[in-house]
BAVOKE-485457 format. One line per field, with one value per residue (C-alpha): residue number from 1; x, y, z. Coordinates in steps of 0.05 Angstrom, whole numbers, plus 32768, in hexadecimal, padded with zeros to 4 digits. Example, Ala and Ser with C-alpha at 12.3 -4.5 7.8 and 13.67 -1.06 7.14 Angstrom:
num = [1/2] .
px = [80F6/8111] .
py = [7FA6/7FEB] .
pz = [809C/808F] .
end
This chain:
num = [1/2/3/4/5/6/7/8/9/10/11/12/13/14/15/16/17/18/19/20/21/22/23/24/25/26/27/28/29/30/31/32/33/34/35/36/37/38/39/40/41/42/43/44/45/46/47/48/49/50/51/52/53/54/55/56/57/58/59/60/61/62/63/64/65/66/67/68/69/70/71/72/73/74/75/76/77/78/79/80/81/82/83/84/85/86/87/88/89/90/91/92/93/94/95/96/97/98/99/100/101/102/103/104/105/106/107/108/109/110/111/112/113/114/115/116/117/118/119/120/121/122/123/124/125/126/127/128/129/130/131/132/133/134/135/136/137/138/139/140/141/142/143/144/145/146/147/148/149/150/151/152/153/154/155/156/157/158/159/160/161/162/163/164/165/166/167/168/169/170/171/172/173/174/175/176/177/178/179/180/181/182/183/184/185/186/187/188/189/190/191/192/193/194/195/196/197/198/199/200/201/202/203/204/205/206/207/208/209/210/211/212/213/214/215/216/217/218/219/220/221/222/223/224/225/226/227/228/229/230/231/232/233/234/235/236/237/238/239/240/241/242/243/244/245/246/247/248/249/250/251/252/253/254/255/256/257/258/259/260/261/262] .
px = [7FC9/8001/7FD4/7FCE/801B/8027/7FF4/8015/805E/8047/8025/8064/808F/8063/8060/802D/7FFF/7FD5/7F95/7F7B/7F4C/7F56/7F31/7F5C/7F50/7F7D/7F77/7F9E/7FA8/7FA8/7FA7/7FD7/8005/7FE4/7F9E/7F7C/7F64/7F7F/7F51/7F47/7F40/7F25/7F21/7F0A/7F12/7F18/7F58/7F65/7FAB/7FCA/800F/8048/8091/80A3/8061/8028/7FE5/7FC0/7F76/7F4F/7F05/7EEA/7ED4/7E9E/7ED3/7F01/7F18/7F64/7F95/7FE0/8007/8053/806A/80B2/80D2/8097/8059/801B/7FE8/7FA2/7F6A/7F22/7F01/7EB9/7E9F/7EBF/7ED9/7EB2/7E69/7E74/7E7B/7E75/7EAD/7ED9/7ECE/7EDF/7F20/7F35/7F24/7F58/7F33/7EF8/7EC6/7EC3/7F08/7F40/7F85/7FC7/800A/804C/807B/80C2/80CC/8100/80FB/80B1/80AF/806C/806E/801F/8016/803B/8036/805B/8094/80D7/8108/8121/811B/80EB/80A5/8065/801A/7FE3/7FEA/7FB3/7FD4/8016/7FFB/7FDE/801F/8047/801C/800F/803C/8080/80A3/80C7/80DC/80F8/8125/8146/818B/8192/8147/812B/80E8/80B6/8089/8041/8033/8062/805D/8079/80AE/80CD/80DD/8114/815E/8174/814C/8155/812D/8129/8101/80EC/80CD/80A7/80DB/80C0/80C8/809D/80B7/8082/8094/807D/8095/80BA/80D9/80EA/8115/8134/8173/815C/810D/80DC/80B6/808C/8077/8057/8042/801E/7FEC/7FE3/7FF3/7FD7/7FFD/7FE8/8014/804B/804A/8035/8009/7FEE/7FAD/7FAA/7FDC/7FE5/800F/801F/8045/805F/8074/8093/806B/809B/807D/8083/80B9/808F/8087/803E/8012/8007/7FE4/7FD1/7FB7/7F9C/7F84/7F68/7F69/7F24/7F2E/7F6E/7F7A/7FA2/7F9E/7FB1/7FE6/7FCF/7FCE/7FB8/7F72/7F66/7F46/7F05/7F05/7F13/7ED6/7EAB/7EBE/7EA7] .
py = [81BD/8192/8151/8168/8177/8130/810E/8135/811D/80D4/80D4/80F3/80BD/8084/806E/8094/8081/80A4/8084/80A1/808B/809D/8099/807F/8076/804E/804B/8019/8012/7FC7/7F91/7F83/7FBA/7FB6/7FBA/7FFC/801A/7FF7/7FE0/800E/7FF6/8028/8017/8043/802E/8045/8030/8035/803E/8041/805F/8062/8073/802B/8007/800A/7FE9/7FEC/7FD3/7FDF/7FDC/7F97/7F78/7F43/7F0E/7F20/7F51/7F5B/7F80/7F89/7F9D/7FAC/7FA2/7FBD/7F7A/7F55/7F5E/7F3A/7F2C/7F1F/7F06/7EEE/7ED0/7EE8/7EC5/7E93/7EB4/7E88/7E80/7E36/7E35/7DEA/7DDC/7E14/7DF9/7DB5/7DC9/7DF7/7DD8/7E04/7E41/7E47/7E82/7EAB/7E91/7EC1/7EB2/7ECF/7ECD/7EEE/7F08/7F1E/7F66/7F8D/7FCC/7FD6/7FCC/7FBE/7F71/7F6E/7F29/7EEB/7EC6/7EFE/7F0A/7EFB/7F15/7F52/7F96/7F76/7F8F/7F68/7F78/7F97/7FDD/7FF6/7FE3/7FFB/8042/8044/802D/8061/809C/808C/8054/8058/8083/804A/802E/806D/8076/8031/8037/801D/8017/800C/802F/8004/801C/800E/7FE3/7FAA/7F87/7FC2/7FD2/7F8C/7F9A/7FC9/7FBA/8000/8025/8068/809E/80E4/80EA/8122/8117/813F/8156/8134/80F3/80CA/80E4/80D5/80E6/812A/8115/80DC/80D2/808C/8081/8048/8064/80AA/8094/80AC/806E/8091/80D3/80DE/8123/8137/8177/8192/8175/8172/8166/8131/8124/8149/8122/813A/8113/8123/8140/8128/8100/80F3/80C0/80A9/806D/805B/8022/8018/7FFD/7FC7/7FCD/8017/8022/805E/806A/8071/8077/8033/8048/8088/808F/80C5/80C8/80F5/80F6/80E8/80E5/80E9/80EB/80C9/8080/8040/800C/7FDB/7F8E/7F4F/7F3C/7F17/7ED0/7EF2/7F22/7EE8/7EC1/7EFF/7F03/7EBC] .
pz = [82A6/82C8/82B8/826C/826A/8289/8259/821B/8233/823A/81F4/81D4/81F5/81E2/8197/8173/813C/8109/80E8/80A5/806C/8028/7FE2/7FAD/7F61/7F34/7EE9/7EC2/7E74/7E69/7E31/7DFC/7DDF/7D9D/7DBA/7D9E/7DCA/7E06/7E3F/7E79/7EBE/7EF1/7F3C/7F75/7FBD/8006/802B/8075/808F/80D4/80D3/8105/8101/80F6/80ED/80C0/80AE/806C/806C/8026/802C/802C/7FEB/7FDE/7FDB/8019/804E/804F/8078/807D/80BA/80B9/80FF/80F7/80E6/80C1/809A/80B6/807B/8094/8068/8075/803E/8038/7FFA/7FCB/7F8C/7F5B/7F42/7F49/7F92/7F9F/7F6B/7F87/7FCF/7FB9/7F95/7FCE/8011/8032/8026/8056/8053/8096/80AB/80B8/8099/80B3/808E/80AA/8077/8087/8075/80A0/8076/8073/8026/8005/8007/8008/7FEA/8007/7FC6/7FA3/7FD5/7FB6/7FE7/800E/7FE6/7FB0/7FB5/7FAA/7FAD/7F84/7F66/7F92/7FD4/7FB8/7FAB/7FF3/8010/7FEA/7FFA/8046/8062/803F/8071/8096/8054/8037/8072/8062/8048/8000/7FF8/7FB2/7FA7/7F81/7F4C/7F60/7F1F/7F31/7EF3/7ECE/7F00/7EF9/7EAF/7EC1/7ED3/7EEA/7F18/7F3E/7F61/7F76/7FB6/7FE3/8026/805B/8091/80CC/80F0/80C1/807F/804C/8005/7FE8/7FA0/7F80/7F3A/7F26/7EED/7EC2/7EA7/7E8E/7E82/7EB5/7ECD/7F08/7F21/7F65/7F81/7FBC/7FC0/8003/8045/808C/80D0/8108/8141/8120/80E1/809D/806C/8026/801B/7FD2/7FA8/7F60/7F3C/7EF4/7EE0/7E97/7E6E/7E2B/7DEF/7DD7/7D90/7D82/7DB8/7DD4/7E1C/7E32/7E71/7E92/7ED3/7EF5/7F3D/7F6C/7FAF/7FE5/802E/804C/809A/80C5/8110/8147/814A/816F/8164/8131/813E/8121/8131/816F/8175/818C/814F/8121/813E/8132/80EA/80DC] .
end
C-alpha cells in the first residue's frame, strides 16, 4: 500500500499526458457562390492526440502521400513530415522540379508559438495569434488540444475554416470550459458583430487523470453569400472518441526512427 501511495504521489507530481484517438468527419460546401448546387466535400479520418497541461501532439492517420505530426512544446510547434509518395502521376517530372523533396526522408520545421495556437503549417504562419493549417487539423486541435491556448490572456479563438475566418474584422466569442486543470471547451460561440460564425458543442465527457475530454462533439461554421447577402452553412464537423488513456510525453522522432521510416 505504501508503495502504491508513493507511486501515485510521483505520478501526480510529474507532468502527466493523456493519449487518445478519435474519428472525425468534416463536410464542406465549396465552389463559387453562384454554383447550384454547391459541391460537397466530405472527409473521414482518424487522428491521434497526446495532450498535456501545456503541450500537445496531433498526428492524423498517414495518407498515401505523407505522414505528418505537430508537437507543441510549450514555446514552439515542431512540424514533422515524412514524404511517402510523390504527389503526382508524373513522378520523374515532379522529382526533377522538386529536388528538395525526397521520398522516405523526414523533415522537421520549428515554428514559434508561445500560446499553443493552431499554427499547423509553416507556410501559412503569419504571426502571433493568427492561426494557420487545414480545417481538419484545426477541428482536432479545438476539441482535444486547445486547453493551453484558451487559458492565454487576450487569446483570439480561430474558426476552423481559416479562409472564411480571415474575412471578418471584428471577432468575439462566448466560451465555456471544463472546470479542471486542462480546460478543454464545452461550448464555443464565435461572432462577427452580431452574426454567429461558428457553433461548437460537446456531448458527454470522460475523465482521465483528472481531466475531462469530450466523448462526442459537433461544429457548424457559416459564411455569407455575397450575391444574396444570406448567411449559409460553410462547414460542419463531428467527432467521436475512440480510445483514451494515460500517455507518455511526446517528442520529435529520433534519428533511428527517421532511418526506419525511409
